[in-house]
One Martini backbone bead per residue (centre of mass of N, CA, C, O) as a GRO file, in nm:
protein
  118
    1MET     BB    1   8.012  10.239   8.858
    2GLN     BB    2   8.181  10.372   9.133
    3SER     BB    3   8.499  10.453   9.227
    4ASP     BB    4   8.754  10.545   9.462
    5GLY     BB    5   8.945  10.565   9.235
    6GLY     BB    6   9.126  10.820   9.086
    7TYR     BB    7   9.452  10.756   9.079
    8ALA     BB    8   9.768  10.673   8.910
    9ILE     BB    9  10.122  10.697   8.988
   10SER     BB   10  10.450  10.684   8.857
   11GLU     BB   11  10.787  10.574   8.994
   12GLY     BB   12  10.890  10.353   8.827
   13ASN     BB   13  10.845  10.075   9.053
   14TYR     BB   14  10.625  10.282   9.158
   15THR     BB   15  10.287  10.310   9.295
   16THR     BB   16  10.033  10.558   9.330
   17LEU     BB   17   9.730  10.538   9.497
   18VAL     BB   18   9.452  10.764   9.457
   19LEU     BB   19   9.199  10.855   9.618
   20ILE     BB   20   8.933  11.072   9.620
   21ASP     BB   21   9.013  11.138   9.938
   22LEU     BB   22   9.351  11.133   9.919
   23THR     BB   23   9.435  10.859   9.964
   24GLU     BB   24   9.742  10.676   9.999
   25HIS     BB   25   9.902  10.410   9.795
   26VAL     BB   26  10.196  10.213   9.798
   27PHE     BB   27  10.364  10.033   9.533
   28ALA     BB   28  10.596   9.762   9.416
   29PHE     BB   29  10.493   9.865   9.115
   30ASN     BB   30  10.395   9.912   8.808
   31LEU     BB   31  10.152  10.021   8.590
   32SER     BB   32  10.121   9.758   8.428
   33HIS     BB   33  10.052   9.584   8.673
   34LEU     BB   34   9.798   9.738   8.752
   35GLU     BB   35   9.641   9.681   8.496
   36MET     BB   36   9.629   9.375   8.541
   37LEU     BB   37   9.482   9.388   8.815
   38LEU     BB   38   9.230   9.534   8.722
   39HIS     BB   39   9.142   9.318   8.521
   40ALA     BB   40   9.132   9.078   8.719
   41GLN     BB   41   8.920   9.221   8.919
   42LEU     BB   42   8.710   9.374   8.691
   43GLY     BB   43   8.740   9.332   8.404
   44GLU     BB   44   8.537   9.523   8.210
   45GLU     BB   45   8.537   9.753   8.440
   46ASP     BB   46   8.831   9.866   8.371
   47SER     BB   47   8.730  10.101   8.171
   48MET     BB   48   8.732  10.333   8.395
   49PHE     BB   49   9.034  10.302   8.329
   50ILE     BB   50   9.293  10.532   8.209
   51ARG     BB   51   9.559  10.557   8.019
   52THR     BB   52   9.787  10.849   8.069
   53GLY     BB   53  10.043  10.779   7.955
   54LYS     BB   54  10.325  10.667   8.140
   55ARG     BB   55  10.223  10.772   8.462
   56LEU     BB   56   9.893  10.737   8.414
   57ILE     BB   57   9.587  10.663   8.591
   58ILE     BB   58   9.237  10.705   8.537
   59ASN     BB   59   8.914  10.798   8.641
   60ARG     BB   60   8.658  10.876   8.431
   61GLU     BB   61   8.434  10.950   8.649
   62TYR     BB   62   8.629  11.221   8.741
   63VAL     BB   63   8.622  11.383   8.494
   64TYR     BB   64   8.611  11.738   8.435
   65LYS     BB   65   8.895  11.840   8.293
   66VAL     BB   66   9.048  11.923   7.971
   67ASN     BB   67   9.372  12.094   7.918
   68ILE     BB   68   9.598  12.108   7.677
   69GLY     BB   69   9.741  12.388   7.688
   70LYS     BB   70   9.800  12.340   8.020
   71LYS     BB   71   9.845  12.040   8.095
   72GLN     BB   72   9.542  11.967   8.216
   73LEU     BB   73   9.383  11.774   8.480
   74ILE     BB   74   9.052  11.730   8.621
   75LEU     BB   75   8.947  11.596   8.914
   76ALA     BB   76   8.608  11.518   9.047
   77ASP     BB   77   8.404  11.548   9.355
   78ILE     BB   78   8.117  11.700   9.406
   79ARG     BB   79   7.994  11.571   9.666
   80ASN     BB   80   8.297  11.637   9.825
   81ASN     BB   81   8.460  11.882   9.722
   82ILE     BB   82   8.676  11.758   9.501
   83SER     BB   83   8.997  11.863   9.361
   84ILE     BB   84   9.229  11.732   9.099
   85PRO     BB   85   9.525  11.834   8.985
   86LEU     BB   86   9.684  11.750   8.674
   87THR     BB   87   9.962  11.641   8.481
   88ALA     BB   88  10.022  11.632   8.120
   89SER     BB   89  10.065  11.572   7.818
   90LYS     BB   90   9.941  11.672   7.524
   91VAL     BB   91   9.921  11.394   7.398
   92ALA     BB   92   9.769  11.251   7.628
   93LEU     BB   93   9.527  11.452   7.639
   94ARG     BB   94   9.434  11.418   7.349
   95GLN     BB   95   9.372  11.117   7.371
   96LEU     BB   96   9.170  11.142   7.599
   97LYS     BB   97   8.972  11.333   7.464
   98ASN     BB   98   8.909  11.151   7.221
   99HIS     BB   99   8.806  10.913   7.385
  100LEU     BB  100   8.573  11.058   7.531
  101GLU     BB  101   8.429  11.168   7.277
  102SER     BB  102   8.374  10.890   7.144
  103GLN     BB  103   8.188  10.793   7.384
  104LEU     BB  104   7.997  11.072   7.380
  105SER     BB  105   7.971  11.239   7.116
  106LEU     BB  106   8.155  11.503   7.122
  107PRO     BB  107   8.247  11.804   7.052
  108SER     BB  108   8.486  12.014   6.999
  109SER     BB  109   8.657  12.268   7.137
  110SER     BB  110   8.835  12.559   7.069
  111ASP     BB  111   9.018  12.545   7.358
  112GLY     BB  112   9.065  12.225   7.443
  113THR     BB  113   8.817  12.155   7.606
  114HIS     BB  114   8.656  11.922   7.849
  115ARG     BB  115   8.315  11.852   7.971
  116PRO     BB  116   8.162  11.621   8.114
  117PRO     BB  117   7.884  11.502   8.206
  118ARG     BB  118   7.689  11.441   8.525
   0.00000   0.00000   0.00000
């Protein structure tokens, strides 16, 4: 099941949910509260959303590329020709990359990038 939710980013007590079509919705609650709402609404299917560092939740279905060295994460919707570059800490991206690789059983690449199959 693919969701239209691309990612959510927080600024203090406000969270901006960005849909994959780049529509933005701002909420007056923090990212932890959004995580609770996702779990309450989606149950086990909330696993499609991954907390990446302190300020970001991403939809793993749209992860196109993780580049730890450049502190860059790219979400993409190939069907609609949309690419969303995001930045995150090296620690957060390394954890994300390890999480994705453990689920897909993919070997690490030498340049620190990861491109899950579509």
